[in-house]
All heavy atoms as a GROMACS GRO file, in nm:
protein
  566
    1MET      N    1   0.086  -0.117   0.000
    1MET     CA    2   0.000   0.000   0.000
    1MET      C    3   0.090   0.123   0.000
    1MET      O    4   0.184   0.133   0.077
    1MET     CB    5  -0.088  -0.003   0.126
    1MET     CG    6  -0.201   0.096   0.124
    1MET     SD    7  -0.308   0.095   0.272
    1MET     CE    8  -0.395  -0.057   0.253
    2ASP      N    9   0.060   0.218  -0.088
    2ASP     CA   10   0.143   0.338  -0.094
    2ASP      C   11   0.112   0.432   0.022
    2ASP      O   12   0.016   0.411   0.097
    2ASP     CB   13   0.128   0.408  -0.228
    2ASP     CG   14  -0.010   0.468  -0.254
    2ASP    OD1   15  -0.085   0.491  -0.157
    2ASP    OD2   16  -0.043   0.490  -0.370
    3THR      N   17   0.193   0.533   0.037
    3THR     CA   18   0.180   0.626   0.149
    3THR      C   19   0.042   0.694   0.151
    3THR      O   20  -0.022   0.701   0.256
    3THR     CB   21   0.289   0.734   0.142
    3THR    OG1   22   0.416   0.669   0.145
    3THR    CG2   23   0.280   0.830   0.258
    4ASN      N   24  -0.003   0.740   0.035
    4ASN     CA   25  -0.133   0.806   0.027
    4ASN      C   26  -0.245   0.715   0.075
    4ASN      O   27  -0.328   0.754   0.157
    4ASN     CB   28  -0.158   0.851  -0.118
    4ASN     CG   29  -0.285   0.928  -0.134
    4ASN    OD1   30  -0.301   1.035  -0.075
    4ASN    ND2   31  -0.375   0.877  -0.215
    5ALA      N   32  -0.247   0.593   0.026
    5ALA     CA   33  -0.352   0.498   0.064
    5ALA      C   34  -0.342   0.461   0.211
    5ALA      O   35  -0.445   0.445   0.278
    5ALA     CB   36  -0.344   0.373  -0.023
    6SER      N   37  -0.222   0.446   0.261
    6SER     CA   38  -0.202   0.413   0.403
    6SER      C   39  -0.255   0.524   0.494
    6SER      O   40  -0.324   0.496   0.593
    6SER     CB   41  -0.054   0.390   0.434
    6SER     OG   42  -0.005   0.279   0.366
    7ILE      N   43  -0.221   0.646   0.461
    7ILE     CA   44  -0.267   0.759   0.540
    7ILE      C   45  -0.419   0.770   0.533
    7ILE      O   46  -0.486   0.787   0.635
    7ILE     CB   47  -0.200   0.890   0.494
    7ILE    CG1   48  -0.050   0.886   0.526
    7ILE    CG2   49  -0.267   1.012   0.557
    7ILE    CD1   50   0.030   0.998   0.462
    8ALA      N   51  -0.474   0.759   0.412
    8ALA     CA   52  -0.618   0.770   0.394
    8ALA      C   53  -0.691   0.662   0.472
    8ALA      O   54  -0.792   0.689   0.538
    8ALA     CB   55  -0.652   0.760   0.245
    9ASP      N   56  -0.642   0.539   0.466
    9ASP     CA   57  -0.707   0.429   0.537
    9ASP      C   58  -0.700   0.448   0.688
    9ASP      O   59  -0.799   0.425   0.758
    9ASP     CB   60  -0.645   0.295   0.497
    9ASP     CG   61  -0.726   0.179   0.550
    9ASP    OD1   62  -0.848   0.174   0.524
    9ASP    OD2   63  -0.667   0.092   0.617
   10GLU      N   64  -0.588   0.492   0.738
   10GLU     CA   65  -0.576   0.515   0.882
   10GLU      C   66  -0.670   0.626   0.928
   10GLU      O   67  -0.737   0.614   1.031
   10GLU     CB   68  -0.432   0.548   0.920
   10GLU     CG   69  -0.411   0.572   1.069
   10GLU     CD   70  -0.450   0.452   1.157
   10GLU    OE1   71  -0.441   0.337   1.111
   10GLU    OE2   72  -0.489   0.476   1.273
   11LEU      N   73  -0.677   0.734   0.851
   11LEU     CA   74  -0.770   0.842   0.885
   11LEU      C   75  -0.914   0.794   0.879
   11LEU      O   76  -0.996   0.829   0.966
   11LEU     CB   77  -0.751   0.961   0.790
   11LEU     CG   78  -0.622   1.040   0.808
   11LEU    CD1   79  -0.603   1.137   0.692
   11LEU    CD2   80  -0.623   1.116   0.940
   12ALA      N   81  -0.946   0.713   0.780
   12ALA     CA   82  -1.082   0.659   0.769
   12ALA      C   83  -1.115   0.570   0.888
   12ALA      O   84  -1.223   0.580   0.946
   12ALA     CB   85  -1.097   0.580   0.639
   13ARG      N   86  -1.023   0.484   0.927
   13ARG     CA   87  -1.044   0.396   1.042
   13ARG      C   88  -1.068   0.477   1.169
   13ARG      O   89  -1.160   0.449   1.247
   13ARG     CB   90  -0.925   0.303   1.063
   13ARG     CG   91  -0.915   0.192   0.963
   13ARG     CD   92  -0.784   0.115   0.989
   13ARG     NE   93  -0.763   0.011   0.894
   13ARG     CZ   94  -0.790  -0.119   0.916
   13ARG    NH1   95  -0.838  -0.156   1.033
   13ARG    NH2   96  -0.768  -0.208   0.823
   14GLN      N   97  -0.986   0.579   1.191
   14GLN     CA   98  -1.000   0.662   1.310
   14GLN      C   99  -1.133   0.737   1.309
   14GLN      O  100  -1.202   0.745   1.410
   14GLN     CB  101  -0.884   0.761   1.321
   14GLN     CG  102  -0.753   0.696   1.355
   14GLN     CD  103  -0.637   0.795   1.356
   14GLN    OE1  104  -0.646   0.904   1.301
   14GLN    NE2  105  -0.528   0.757   1.419
   15THR      N  106  -1.166   0.793   1.194
   15THR     CA  107  -1.292   0.867   1.181
   15THR      C  108  -1.411   0.777   1.210
   15THR      O  109  -1.501   0.813   1.287
   15THR     CB  110  -1.304   0.927   1.040
   15THR    OG1  111  -1.193   1.014   1.016
   15THR    CG2  112  -1.434   1.005   1.026
   16LEU      N  113  -1.414   0.660   1.147
   16LEU     CA  114  -1.528   0.570   1.164
   16LEU      C  115  -1.538   0.518   1.307
   16LEU      O  116  -1.649   0.497   1.357
   16LEU     CB  117  -1.519   0.455   1.063
   16LEU     CG  118  -1.539   0.499   0.918
   16LEU    CD1  119  -1.508   0.385   0.822
   16LEU    CD2  120  -1.679   0.553   0.895
   17ALA      N  121  -1.426   0.500   1.374
   17ALA     CA  122  -1.429   0.458   1.514
   17ALA      C  123  -1.494   0.565   1.601
   17ALA      O  124  -1.575   0.534   1.690
   17ALA     CB  125  -1.287   0.427   1.563
   18ILE      N  126  -1.462   0.690   1.575
   18ILE     CA  127  -1.522   0.800   1.651
   18ILE      C  128  -1.670   0.813   1.618
   18ILE      O  129  -1.753   0.832   1.707
   18ILE     CB  130  -1.446   0.932   1.626
   18ILE    CG1  131  -1.306   0.923   1.686
   18ILE    CG2  132  -1.522   1.051   1.683
   18ILE    CD1  133  -1.213   1.035   1.647
   19ILE      N  134  -1.704   0.801   1.490
   19ILE     CA  135  -1.845   0.808   1.449
   19ILE      C  136  -1.925   0.698   1.516
   19ILE      O  137  -2.038   0.722   1.562
   19ILE     CB  138  -1.858   0.802   1.296
   19ILE    CG1  139  -1.806   0.931   1.233
   19ILE    CG2  140  -2.002   0.776   1.254
   19ILE    CD1  141  -1.796   0.928   1.081
   20GLU      N  142  -1.869   0.580   1.524
   20GLU     CA  143  -1.940   0.468   1.587
   20GLU      C  144  -1.969   0.496   1.733
   20GLU      O  145  -2.074   0.460   1.785
   20GLU     CB  146  -1.859   0.339   1.572
   20GLU     CG  147  -1.936   0.216   1.616
   20GLU     CD  148  -1.866   0.087   1.579
   20GLU    OE1  149  -1.812   0.078   1.469
   20GLU    OE2  150  -1.866  -0.004   1.664
   21LYS      N  151  -1.877   0.563   1.801
   21LYS     CA  152  -1.896   0.592   1.943
   21LYS      C  153  -1.983   0.715   1.969
   21LYS      O  154  -2.050   0.721   2.070
   21LYS     CB  155  -1.759   0.610   2.010
   21LYS     CG  156  -1.682   0.481   2.020
   21LYS     CD  157  -1.549   0.499   2.087
   21LYS     CE  158  -1.477   0.365   2.091
   21LYS     NZ  159  -1.344   0.374   2.148
   22THR      N  160  -1.978   0.812   1.877
   22THR     CA  161  -2.048   0.938   1.901
   22THR      C  162  -2.174   0.956   1.818
   22THR      O  163  -2.258   1.038   1.852
   22THR     CB  164  -1.956   1.058   1.871
   22THR    OG1  165  -1.925   1.058   1.730
   22THR    CG2  166  -1.828   1.053   1.954
   23GLY      N  167  -2.183   0.884   1.707
   23GLY     CA  168  -2.297   0.901   1.617
   23GLY      C  169  -2.288   1.027   1.531
   23GLY      O  170  -2.383   1.063   1.463
   24GLU      N  171  -2.175   1.093   1.535
   24GLU     CA  172  -2.155   1.219   1.462
   24GLU      C  173  -2.115   1.190   1.316
   24GLU      O  174  -1.998   1.198   1.278
   24GLU     CB  175  -2.047   1.303   1.531
   24GLU     CG  176  -2.032   1.440   1.474
   24GLU     CD  177  -1.921   1.520   1.541
   24GLU    OE1  178  -1.877   1.485   1.651
   24GLU    OE2  179  -1.879   1.619   1.481
   25ASP      N  180  -2.214   1.156   1.231
   25ASP     CA  181  -2.188   1.118   1.093
   25ASP      C  182  -2.120   1.227   1.011
   25ASP      O  183  -2.047   1.198   0.917
   25ASP     CB  184  -2.317   1.076   1.023
   25ASP     CG  185  -2.366   0.940   1.072
   25ASP    OD1  186  -2.281   0.857   1.111
   25ASP    OD2  187  -2.488   0.919   1.071
   26ALA      N  188  -2.146   1.350   1.043
   26ALA     CA  189  -2.089   1.462   0.967
   26ALA      C  190  -1.938   1.473   0.982
   26ALA      O  191  -1.872   1.544   0.905
   26ALA     CB  192  -2.155   1.592   1.008
   27LEU      N  193  -1.881   1.401   1.078
   27LEU     CA  194  -1.738   1.409   1.100
   27LEU      C  195  -1.658   1.368   0.976
   27LEU      O  196  -1.557   1.430   0.944
   27LEU     CB  197  -1.696   1.322   1.220
   27LEU     CG  198  -1.548   1.323   1.255
   27LEU    CD1  199  -1.501   1.464   1.293
   27LEU    CD2  200  -1.521   1.226   1.370
   28SER      N  201  -1.704   1.266   0.905
   28SER     CA  202  -1.629   1.222   0.787
   28SER      C  203  -1.625   1.332   0.680
   28SER      O  204  -1.521   1.351   0.615
   28SER     CB  205  -1.688   1.093   0.729
   28SER     OG  206  -1.820   1.111   0.689
   29ASP      N  207  -1.734   1.406   0.664
   29ASP     CA  208  -1.735   1.516   0.568
   29ASP      C  209  -1.643   1.630   0.613
   29ASP      O  210  -1.574   1.691   0.532
   29ASP     CB  211  -1.877   1.570   0.549
   29ASP     CG  212  -1.968   1.470   0.483
   29ASP    OD1  213  -1.919   1.384   0.407
   29ASP    OD2  214  -2.091   1.478   0.507
   30GLU      N  215  -1.644   1.656   0.742
   30GLU     CA  216  -1.557   1.762   0.796
   30GLU      C  217  -1.410   1.728   0.774
   30GLU      O  218  -1.331   1.813   0.732
   30GLU     CB  219  -1.586   1.781   0.945
   30GLU     CG  220  -1.506   1.892   1.009
   30GLU     CD  221  -1.535   1.906   1.158
   30GLU    OE1  222  -1.640   1.858   1.206
   30GLU    OE2  223  -1.451   1.966   1.226
   31ILE      N  224  -1.373   1.604   0.803
   31ILE     CA  225  -1.235   1.561   0.783
   31ILE      C  226  -1.198   1.567   0.636
   31ILE      O  227  -1.088   1.611   0.600
   31ILE     CB  228  -1.212   1.419   0.841
   31ILE    CG1  229  -1.238   1.418   0.992
   31ILE    CG2  230  -1.072   1.368   0.809
   31ILE    CD1  231  -1.152   1.512   1.073
   32ALA      N  232  -1.291   1.527   0.548
   32ALA     CA  233  -1.265   1.532   0.404
   32ALA      C  234  -1.237   1.676   0.358
   32ALA      O  235  -1.146   1.699   0.277
   32ALA     CB  236  -1.383   1.475   0.327
   33LYS      N  237  -1.311   1.772   0.411
   33LYS     CA  238  -1.290   1.913   0.374
   33LYS      C  239  -1.153   1.961   0.422
   33LYS      O  240  -1.084   2.034   0.350
   33LYS     CB  241  -1.400   2.000   0.433
   33LYS     CG  242  -1.531   1.986   0.361
   33LYS     CD  243  -1.638   2.073   0.422
   33LYS     CE  244  -1.772   2.044   0.355
   33LYS     NZ  245  -1.882   2.119   0.417
   34ILE      N  246  -1.116   1.921   0.542
   34ILE     CA  247  -0.985   1.961   0.595
   34ILE      C  248  -0.875   1.904   0.507
   34ILE      O  249  -0.780   1.975   0.471
   34ILE     CB  250  -0.970   1.914   0.742
   34ILE    CG1  251  -1.064   1.993   0.832
   34ILE    CG2  252  -0.824   1.927   0.788
   34ILE    CD1  253  -1.077   1.935   0.972
   35ILE      N  254  -0.887   1.776   0.474
   35ILE     CA  255  -0.786   1.712   0.388
   35ILE      C  256  -0.784   1.778   0.250
   35ILE      O  257  -0.677   1.807   0.197
   35ILE     CB  258  -0.815   1.561   0.374
   35ILE    CG1  259  -0.798   1.491   0.508
   35ILE    CG2  260  -0.725   1.498   0.269
   35ILE    CD1  261  -0.853   1.349   0.511
   36GLY      N  262  -0.903   1.799   0.193
   36GLY     CA  263  -0.913   1.853   0.058
   36GLY      C  264  -0.856   1.993   0.043
   36GLY      O  265  -0.817   2.032  -0.067
   37ALA      N  266  -0.849   2.067   0.151
   37ALA     CA  267  -0.792   2.201   0.146
   37ALA      C  268  -0.645   2.198   0.108
   37ALA      O  269  -0.593   2.295   0.051
   37ALA     CB  270  -0.811   2.272   0.279
   38SER      N  271  -0.579   2.086   0.135
   38SER     CA  272  -0.437   2.075   0.105
   38SER      C  273  -0.405   1.971  -0.001
   38SER      O  274  -0.306   1.984  -0.072
   38SER     CB  275  -0.358   2.038   0.231
   38SER     OG  276  -0.372   2.137   0.328
   39SER      N  277  -0.488   1.867  -0.010
   39SER     CA  278  -0.458   1.758  -0.102
   39SER      C  279  -0.586   1.691  -0.151
   39SER      O  280  -0.646   1.611  -0.079
   39SER     CB  281  -0.368   1.654  -0.034
   39SER     OG  282  -0.350   1.542  -0.118
   40THR      N  283  -0.624   1.721  -0.274
   40THR     CA  284  -0.742   1.657  -0.330
   40THR      C  285  -0.718   1.508  -0.354
   40THR      O  286  -0.811   1.429  -0.346
   40THR     CB  287  -0.788   1.725  -0.460
   40THR    OG1  288  -0.679   1.725  -0.554
   40THR    CG2  289  -0.833   1.868  -0.434
   41THR      N  290  -0.594   1.472  -0.379
   41THR     CA  291  -0.562   1.331  -0.399
   41THR      C  292  -0.586   1.252  -0.272
   41THR      O  293  -0.648   1.145  -0.274
   41THR     CB  294  -0.415   1.315  -0.444
   41THR    OG1  295  -0.395   1.390  -0.563
   41THR    CG2  296  -0.380   1.170  -0.468
   42LEU      N  297  -0.539   1.304  -0.159
   42LEU     CA  298  -0.560   1.237  -0.031
   42LEU      C  299  -0.709   1.239   0.005
   42LEU      O  300  -0.762   1.140   0.057
   42LEU     CB  301  -0.477   1.302   0.079
   42LEU     CG  302  -0.488   1.238   0.217
   42LEU    CD1  303  -0.448   1.091   0.214
   42LEU    CD2  304  -0.402   1.314   0.318
   43GLU      N  305  -0.778   1.348  -0.026
   43GLU     CA  306  -0.921   1.357   0.002
   43GLU      C  307  -0.997   1.246  -0.071
   43GLU      O  308  -1.082   1.178  -0.012
   43GLU     CB  309  -0.976   1.492  -0.041
   43GLU     CG  310  -1.126   1.507  -0.020
   43GLU     CD  311  -1.182   1.634  -0.079
   43GLU    OE1  312  -1.118   1.693  -0.169
   43GLU    OE2  313  -1.291   1.674  -0.036
   44GLU      N  314  -0.968   1.226  -0.198
   44GLU     CA  315  -1.034   1.121  -0.275
   44GLU      C  316  -1.005   0.983  -0.218
   44GLU      O  317  -1.094   0.898  -0.208
   44GLU     CB  318  -0.992   1.128  -0.421
   44GLU     CG  319  -1.046   1.249  -0.493
   44GLU     CD  320  -0.989   1.266  -0.633
   44GLU    OE1  321  -0.928   1.171  -0.686
   44GLU    OE2  322  -1.006   1.375  -0.690
   45SER      N  323  -0.880   0.960  -0.180
   45SER     CA  324  -0.843   0.831  -0.121
   45SER      C  325  -0.913   0.810   0.013
   45SER      O  326  -0.958   0.700   0.044
   45SER     CB  327  -0.691   0.822  -0.101
   45SER     OG  328  -0.626   0.824  -0.225
   46TYR      N  329  -0.922   0.915   0.092
   46TYR     CA  330  -0.990   0.908   0.221
   46TYR      C  331  -1.138   0.874   0.204
   46TYR      O  332  -1.191   0.785   0.270
   46TYR     CB  333  -0.972   1.041   0.296
   46TYR     CG  334  -1.064   1.058   0.413
   46TYR    CD1  335  -1.038   0.994   0.534
   46TYR    CD2  336  -1.178   1.138   0.404
   46TYR    CE1  337  -1.124   1.009   0.643
   46TYR    CE2  338  -1.263   1.154   0.512
   46TYR     CZ  339  -1.236   1.090   0.631
   46TYR     OH  340  -1.320   1.105   0.737
   47LEU      N  341  -1.205   0.946   0.114
   47LEU     CA  342  -1.348   0.920   0.092
   47LEU      C  343  -1.371   0.778   0.040
   47LEU      O  344  -1.468   0.713   0.080
   47LEU     CB  345  -1.405   1.024  -0.006
   47LEU     CG  346  -1.417   1.165   0.051
   47LEU    CD1  347  -1.453   1.265  -0.059
   47LEU    CD2  348  -1.519   1.170   0.164
   48THR      N  349  -1.281   0.731  -0.044
   48THR     CA  350  -1.291   0.593  -0.092
   48THR      C  351  -1.273   0.496   0.024
   48THR      O  352  -1.349   0.399   0.038
   48THR     CB  353  -1.186   0.566  -0.201
   48THR    OG1  354  -1.214   0.651  -0.313
   48THR    CG2  355  -1.189   0.421  -0.246
   49ALA      N  356  -1.175   0.521   0.109
   49ALA     CA  357  -1.150   0.433   0.224
   49ALA      C  358  -1.270   0.432   0.319
   49ALA      O  359  -1.307   0.326   0.371
   49ALA     CB  360  -1.024   0.478   0.299
   50VAL      N  361  -1.333   0.546   0.340
   50VAL     CA  362  -1.452   0.553   0.425
   50VAL      C  363  -1.564   0.467   0.365
   50VAL      O  364  -1.627   0.387   0.434
   50VAL     CB  365  -1.499   0.699   0.447
   50VAL    CG1  366  -1.638   0.704   0.509
   50VAL    CG2  367  -1.400   0.775   0.534
   51ARG      N  368  -1.587   0.483   0.235
   51ARG     CA  369  -1.692   0.404   0.168
   51ARG      C  370  -1.662   0.255   0.174
   51ARG      O  371  -1.751   0.174   0.201
   51ARG     CB  372  -1.709   0.449   0.022
   51ARG     CG  373  -1.779   0.581   0.007
   51ARG     CD  374  -1.817   0.609  -0.137
   51ARG     NE  375  -1.702   0.610  -0.227
   51ARG     CZ  376  -1.627   0.715  -0.254
   51ARG    NH1  377  -1.654   0.833  -0.198
   51ARG    NH2  378  -1.526   0.707  -0.338
   52VAL      N  379  -1.537   0.219   0.150
   52VAL     CA  380  -1.498   0.077   0.152
   52VAL      C  381  -1.517   0.018   0.292
   52VAL      O  382  -1.571  -0.092   0.309
   52VAL     CB  383  -1.352   0.059   0.105
   52VAL    CG1  384  -1.298  -0.078   0.137
   52VAL    CG2  385  -1.342   0.088  -0.045
   53ARG      N  386  -1.475   0.089   0.393
   53ARG     CA  387  -1.489   0.040   0.531
   53ARG      C  388  -1.636   0.028   0.570
   53ARG      O  389  -1.674  -0.068   0.638
   53ARG     CB  390  -1.416   0.133   0.629
   53ARG     CG  391  -1.266   0.134   0.612
   53ARG     CD  392  -1.209   0.010   0.668
   53ARG     NE  393  -1.068   0.000   0.634
   53ARG     CZ  394  -1.001  -0.113   0.637
   53ARG    NH1  395  -1.061  -0.224   0.674
   53ARG    NH2  396  -0.875  -0.117   0.604
   54ARG      N  397  -1.718   0.124   0.530
   54ARG     CA  398  -1.861   0.115   0.561
   54ARG      C  399  -1.925  -0.002   0.488
   54ARG      O  400  -2.008  -0.074   0.544
   54ARG     CB  401  -1.931   0.246   0.525
   54ARG     CG  402  -1.904   0.356   0.625
   54ARG     CD  403  -1.975   0.484   0.588
   54ARG     NE  404  -1.969   0.577   0.700
   54ARG     CZ  405  -1.983   0.708   0.687
   54ARG    NH1  406  -2.004   0.762   0.568
   54ARG    NH2  407  -1.975   0.786   0.793
   55ALA      N  408  -1.887  -0.022   0.363
   55ALA     CA  409  -1.940  -0.134   0.285
   55ALA      C  410  -1.897  -0.267   0.346
   55ALA      O  411  -1.977  -0.362   0.355
   55ALA     CB  412  -1.894  -0.125   0.140
   56GLU      N  413  -1.771  -0.274   0.388
   56GLU     CA  414  -1.721  -0.396   0.452
   56GLU      C  415  -1.801  -0.428   0.577
   56GLU      O  416  -1.840  -0.543   0.600
   56GLU     CB  417  -1.573  -0.381   0.487
   56GLU     CG  418  -1.518  -0.500   0.563
   56GLU     CD  419  -1.381  -0.476   0.622
   56GLU    OE1  420  -1.342  -0.359   0.643
   56GLU    OE2  421  -1.314  -0.577   0.650
   57LYS      N  422  -1.827  -0.326   0.658
   57LYS     CA  423  -1.902  -0.347   0.782
   57LYS      C  424  -2.042  -0.400   0.753
   57LYS      O  425  -2.087  -0.496   0.817
   57LYS     CB  426  -1.910  -0.217   0.862
   57LYS     CG  427  -1.984  -0.232   0.993
   57LYS     CD  428  -1.990  -0.101   1.069
   57LYS     CE  429  -2.069  -0.124   1.198
   57LYS     NZ  430  -2.090   0.000   1.270
   58ARG      N  431  -2.110  -0.339   0.656
   58ARG     CA  432  -2.245  -0.385   0.620
   58ARG      C  433  -2.242  -0.529   0.568
   58ARG      O  434  -2.328  -0.610   0.602
   58ARG     CB  435  -2.308  -0.292   0.517
   58ARG     CG  436  -2.352  -0.159   0.574
   58ARG     CD  437  -2.436  -0.079   0.476
   58ARG     NE  438  -2.374  -0.060   0.346
   58ARG     CZ  439  -2.294   0.042   0.314
   58ARG    NH1  440  -2.266   0.135   0.404
   58ARG    NH2  441  -2.243   0.052   0.192
   59ALA      N  442  -2.144  -0.560   0.486
   59ALA     CA  443  -2.133  -0.696   0.430
   59ALA      C  444  -2.106  -0.798   0.540
   59ALA      O  445  -2.167  -0.906   0.542
   59ALA     CB  446  -2.023  -0.702   0.325
   60ARG      N  447  -2.018  -0.766   0.632
   60ARG     CA  448  -1.988  -0.859   0.741
   60ARG      C  449  -2.109  -0.880   0.832
   60ARG      O  450  -2.134  -0.991   0.878
   60ARG     CB  451  -1.867  -0.812   0.821
   60ARG     CG  452  -1.738  -0.822   0.741
   60ARG     CD  453  -1.616  -0.794   0.826
   60ARG     NE  454  -1.497  -0.793   0.745
   60ARG     CZ  455  -1.433  -0.901   0.703
   60ARG    NH1  456  -1.478  -1.021   0.734
   60ARG    NH2  457  -1.323  -0.890   0.630
   61GLU      N  458  -2.184  -0.773   0.858
   61GLU     CA  459  -2.305  -0.786   0.939
   61GLU      C  460  -2.407  -0.876   0.869
   61GLU      O  461  -2.471  -0.960   0.933
   61GLU     CB  462  -2.366  -0.648   0.966
   61GLU     CG  463  -2.285  -0.566   1.065
   61GLU     CD  464  -2.330  -0.422   1.075
   61GLU    OE1  465  -2.417  -0.377   0.996
   61GLU    OE2  466  -2.275  -0.350   1.161
   62ARG      N  467  -2.420  -0.861   0.738
   62ARG     CA  468  -2.515  -0.944   0.663
   62ARG      C  469  -2.471  -1.090   0.661
   62ARG      O  470  -2.554  -1.181   0.676
   62ARG     CB  471  -2.528  -0.891   0.520
   62ARG     CG  472  -2.619  -0.974   0.432
   62ARG     CD  473  -2.763  -0.977   0.489
   62ARG     NE  474  -2.846  -1.065   0.412
   62ARG     CZ  475  -2.891  -1.185   0.455
   62ARG    NH1  476  -2.862  -1.230   0.576
   62ARG    NH2  477  -2.966  -1.259   0.378
   63LEU      N  478  -2.342  -1.114   0.642
   63LEU     CA  479  -2.291  -1.251   0.644
   63LEU      C  480  -2.312  -1.316   0.781
   63LEU      O  481  -2.349  -1.434   0.790
   63LEU     CB  482  -2.143  -1.255   0.606
   63LEU     CG  483  -2.112  -1.232   0.460
   63LEU    CD1  484  -1.962  -1.214   0.440
   63LEU    CD2  485  -2.164  -1.348   0.375
   64LYS      N  486  -2.290  -1.239   0.885
   64LYS     CA  487  -2.311  -1.291   1.020
   64LYS      C  488  -2.457  -1.330   1.039
   64LYS      O  489  -2.487  -1.439   1.090
   64LYS     CB  490  -2.271  -1.185   1.123
   64LYS     CG  491  -2.286  -1.229   1.265
   64LYS     CD  492  -2.240  -1.118   1.360
   64LYS     CE  493  -2.262  -1.158   1.505
   64LYS     NZ  494  -2.221  -1.050   1.596
   65GLN      N  495  -2.548  -1.244   0.995
   65GLN     CA  496  -2.690  -1.274   1.008
   65GLN      C  497  -2.730  -1.395   0.924
   65GLN      O  498  -2.808  -1.479   0.966
   65GLN     CB  499  -2.775  -1.153   0.970
   65GLN     CG  500  -2.922  -1.173   0.998
   65GLN     CD  501  -2.951  -1.199   1.146
   65GLN    OE1  502  -2.907  -1.125   1.232
   65GLN    NE2  503  -3.022  -1.307   1.174
   66ALA      N  504  -2.674  -1.405   0.804
   66ALA     CA  505  -2.705  -1.520   0.717
   66ALA      C  506  -2.658  -1.650   0.781
   66ALA      O  507  -2.728  -1.752   0.775
   66ALA     CB  508  -2.639  -1.502   0.580
   67ALA      N  509  -2.542  -1.648   0.845
   67ALA     CA  510  -2.491  -1.767   0.912
   67ALA      C  511  -2.581  -1.805   1.030
   67ALA      O  512  -2.611  -1.923   1.051
   67ALA     CB  513  -2.347  -1.744   0.958
   68ILE      N  514  -2.625  -1.706   1.104
   68ILE     CA  515  -2.714  -1.730   1.218
   68ILE      C  516  -2.847  -1.788   1.167
   68ILE      O  517  -2.897  -1.887   1.220
   68ILE     CB  518  -2.736  -1.602   1.300
   68ILE    CG1  519  -2.607  -1.564   1.373
   68ILE    CG2  520  -2.852  -1.618   1.398
   68ILE    CD1  521  -2.608  -1.425   1.433
   69ASP      N  522  -2.901  -1.727   1.061
   69ASP     CA  523  -3.027  -1.773   1.004
   69ASP      C  524  -3.016  -1.916   0.952
   69ASP      O  525  -3.114  -1.993   0.958
   69ASP     CB  526  -3.073  -1.682   0.889
   69ASP     CG  527  -3.112  -1.543   0.937
   69ASP    OD1  528  -3.129  -1.523   1.060
   69ASP    OD2  529  -3.124  -1.454   0.851
   70ALA      N  530  -2.898  -1.954   0.904
   70ALA     CA  531  -2.878  -2.089   0.850
   70ALA      C  532  -2.843  -2.189   0.960
   70ALA      O  533  -2.820  -2.307   0.932
   70ALA     CB  534  -2.768  -2.086   0.746
   71GLY      N  535  -2.836  -2.142   1.084
   71GLY     CA  536  -2.805  -2.231   1.196
   71GLY      C  537  -2.659  -2.265   1.208
   71GLY      O  538  -2.621  -2.363   1.272
   72LEU      N  539  -2.575  -2.182   1.147
   72LEU     CA  540  -2.431  -2.209   1.149
   72LEU      C  541  -2.359  -2.136   1.263
   72LEU      O  542  -2.240  -2.152   1.279
   72LEU     CB  543  -2.368  -2.168   1.016
   72LEU     CG  544  -2.426  -2.235   0.892
   72LEU    CD1  545  -2.366  -2.173   0.766
   72LEU    CD2  546  -2.401  -2.384   0.896
   73GLY      N  547  -2.430  -2.054   1.335
   73GLY     CA  548  -2.367  -1.974   1.438
   73GLY      C  549  -2.291  -1.861   1.376
   73GLY      O  550  -2.324  -1.812   1.268
   74LYS      N  551  -2.184  -1.819   1.437
   74LYS     CA  552  -2.102  -1.711   1.383
   74LYS      C  553  -2.014  -1.764   1.271
   74LYS      O  554  -1.958  -1.873   1.284
   74LYS     CB  555  -2.014  -1.650   1.492
   74LYS     CG  556  -2.092  -1.576   1.598
   74LYS     CD  557  -1.997  -1.512   1.696
   74LYS     CE  558  -2.074  -1.441   1.806
   74LYS     NZ  559  -1.984  -1.380   1.904
   75PRO      N  560  -1.997  -1.684   1.164
   75PRO     CA  561  -1.909  -1.728   1.055
   75PRO      C  562  -1.763  -1.726   1.096
   75PRO      O  563  -1.723  -1.663   1.188
   75PRO     CB  564  -1.935  -1.626   0.945
   75PRO     CG  565  -2.004  -1.512   1.007
   75PRO     CD  566  -2.061  -1.558   1.138
   0.00000   0.00000   0.00000
């Protein structure tokens, strides 16, 4: 992973962890604006990382529920 992607992913992880605890969804947009003021490349990578992490979370939750529904317990 290159430096840009590493930084973006770490910022996304930190942001989403805070959002999960506080419910402050607007935080990701605020962070994106701060990043974008200096680096549109990093901003795009950050927004992508946020979307990917959110999609991963939804997919894992669905897989967990499907396993439970199928009587398999946790995947």
